[in-house]
C-alpha positions as CSV (number, residue, x, y, z in Angstrom):
1,M,9.6,-50.0,-152.0
2,N,7.4,-47.1,-151.2
3,G,5.0,-47.9,-148.4
4,S,5.0,-50.2,-145.5
5,V,3.8,-53.6,-144.3
6,R,1.7,-53.9,-141.2
7,P,-0.7,-56.3,-139.6
8,L,-4.1,-56.6,-141.3
9,E,-6.8,-54.8,-139.3
10,R,-10.6,-55.2,-139.5
11,G,-10.8,-51.8,-141.2
12,D,-8.7,-53.1,-144.1
13,L,-11.2,-55.8,-145.0
14,P,-13.1,-53.8,-147.7
15,A,-9.9,-52.9,-149.5
16,C,-8.7,-56.5,-149.2
17,R,-12.0,-57.7,-150.7
18,R,-11.5,-55.4,-153.6
19,L,-7.9,-56.6,-154.1
20,Q,-9.1,-60.2,-154.0
21,R,-10.7,-59.7,-157.5
22,Y,-7.2,-59.9,-158.9
23,L,-6.8,-63.5,-157.8
24,P,-7.8,-66.2,-160.3
25,E,-9.3,-68.3,-157.6
26,P,-10.0,-66.3,-154.5
27,S,-11.2,-67.7,-151.2
28,P,-13.5,-65.0,-149.9
29,R,-14.2,-66.8,-146.6
30,L,-10.5,-66.2,-145.7
31,L,-11.5,-62.5,-145.2
32,D,-14.6,-63.2,-143.2
33,P,-14.4,-62.4,-139.5
34,P,-12.7,-63.6,-137.4
35,V,-9.9,-62.3,-139.5
36,V,-6.9,-64.6,-140.1
37,A,-4.5,-63.6,-137.3
38,D,-1.5,-63.6,-139.5
39,G,-2.7,-61.3,-142.3
40,H,-0.6,-58.4,-143.4
41,V,-1.2,-55.5,-145.7
42,S,1.1,-53.4,-147.9
43,V,0.1,-49.8,-147.7
44,A,0.6,-46.9,-150.1
45,A,-0.7,-43.4,-149.2
46,G,-2.5,-44.9,-146.2
47,D,-4.5,-47.5,-148.2
48,P,-3.9,-51.3,-148.6
49,V,-2.6,-52.1,-152.1
50,G,-1.7,-55.7,-151.3
51,Y,-2.1,-58.4,-148.7
52,V,-1.0,-61.8,-147.6
53,L,-2.8,-64.4,-145.5
54,A,-0.8,-67.3,-144.0
55,V,-2.0,-70.1,-141.8
56,G,-0.4,-72.6,-139.5
57,R,2.3,-72.1,-136.9
58,A,5.4,-74.4,-137.2
59,E,4.7,-74.9,-140.9
60,R,3.2,-71.8,-142.5
61,H,1.1,-72.0,-145.6
62,V,0.7,-68.9,-147.8
63,A,-3.0,-69.1,-148.5
64,E,-3.4,-65.8,-150.5
65,L,-1.0,-63.2,-151.8
66,V,-2.1,-60.3,-154.0
67,V,-0.8,-56.9,-154.9
68,A,-2.7,-54.4,-157.0
69,P,-1.4,-54.3,-160.6
70,T,-0.5,-50.6,-160.3
71,H,1.9,-51.5,-157.4
72,R,3.5,-54.7,-158.7
73,R,7.3,-54.9,-159.3
74,E,7.9,-52.6,-156.3
75,G,9.0,-55.4,-153.8
76,R,5.6,-55.5,-152.1
77,G,4.9,-59.2,-152.6
78,R,8.4,-60.1,-151.3
79,A,7.9,-57.8,-148.2
80,L,4.5,-59.3,-147.5
81,V,5.7,-62.9,-147.8
82,E,8.8,-62.2,-145.7
83,R,6.6,-60.7,-143.0
84,A,4.1,-63.5,-143.0
85,L,6.9,-66.1,-142.7
86,D,9.0,-64.3,-140.2
87,G,10.3,-66.8,-137.7
88,S,8.7,-69.9,-139.3
89,E,10.8,-73.0,-139.7
90,A,9.0,-74.3,-142.8
91,A,6.6,-72.9,-145.3
92,T,4.5,-74.0,-148.3
93,V,2.5,-72.4,-151.1
94,A,0.6,-73.7,-154.1
95,V,1.0,-71.8,-157.4
96,A,-0.4,-72.3,-160.9
97,P,2.2,-73.9,-163.2
98,D,2.0,-71.0,-165.6
99,N,2.3,-68.2,-163.0
100,D,6.0,-67.4,-163.7
101,A,5.9,-64.3,-161.6
102,A,4.7,-66.1,-158.5
103,R,7.1,-69.0,-159.0
104,G,10.0,-66.5,-159.4
105,L,9.2,-64.7,-156.3
106,Y,8.9,-67.8,-154.1
107,E,12.0,-69.4,-155.6
108,S,13.9,-66.2,-154.8
109,L,12.8,-66.7,-151.2
110,G,14.2,-70.2,-151.0
111,F,11.1,-72.2,-152.0
112,E,11.5,-75.3,-154.2
113,C,9.0,-77.2,-156.2
114,R,8.2,-80.5,-154.4
115,E,5.3,-81.9,-156.5
116,R,2.7,-81.2,-159.1
117,R,-1.0,-81.9,-158.2
118,E,-3.5,-82.2,-160.9
119,N,-7.0,-80.6,-160.3
120,Y,-5.7,-78.8,-157.2
121,F,-7.4,-75.6,-158.3
122,A,-10.8,-75.5,-159.9
123,S,-8.9,-74.3,-163.0
124,G,-6.4,-77.1,-163.0
125,A,-3.0,-78.2,-161.6
126,A,-0.8,-76.6,-159.0
127,L,2.8,-76.8,-158.1
128,L,3.4,-77.3,-154.4
129,L,6.5,-75.3,-153.3
130,S,8.1,-75.5,-149.9
131,R,11.2,-74.4,-148.0
């Protein structure tokens, strides 16, 4: 992967808000100050090209993960999730059943599907994965 992962800073918020448009169901309030303490960005040429927001302490929940389409398949999503979950004992994430790329990423990181919840997202069902 070209680039690095670092903690999200207040100055990254405009770029993260632009990246949020690639999410099918973004949560804009997650990027409102105060910034989520455990946000991280993936940087290319000094600019954020992806971010992850995770909440919780003992059990982390990946609330949002996005990488710009031009920087996908470079290992950035994996690096962001690994950084967000570093040191956590347990973790969860919800993904759309038809999002094979996300499911593949999380399964490669040790997540397993625990249940399906209908109407979890405004657009429909979600698979709840945990590790």
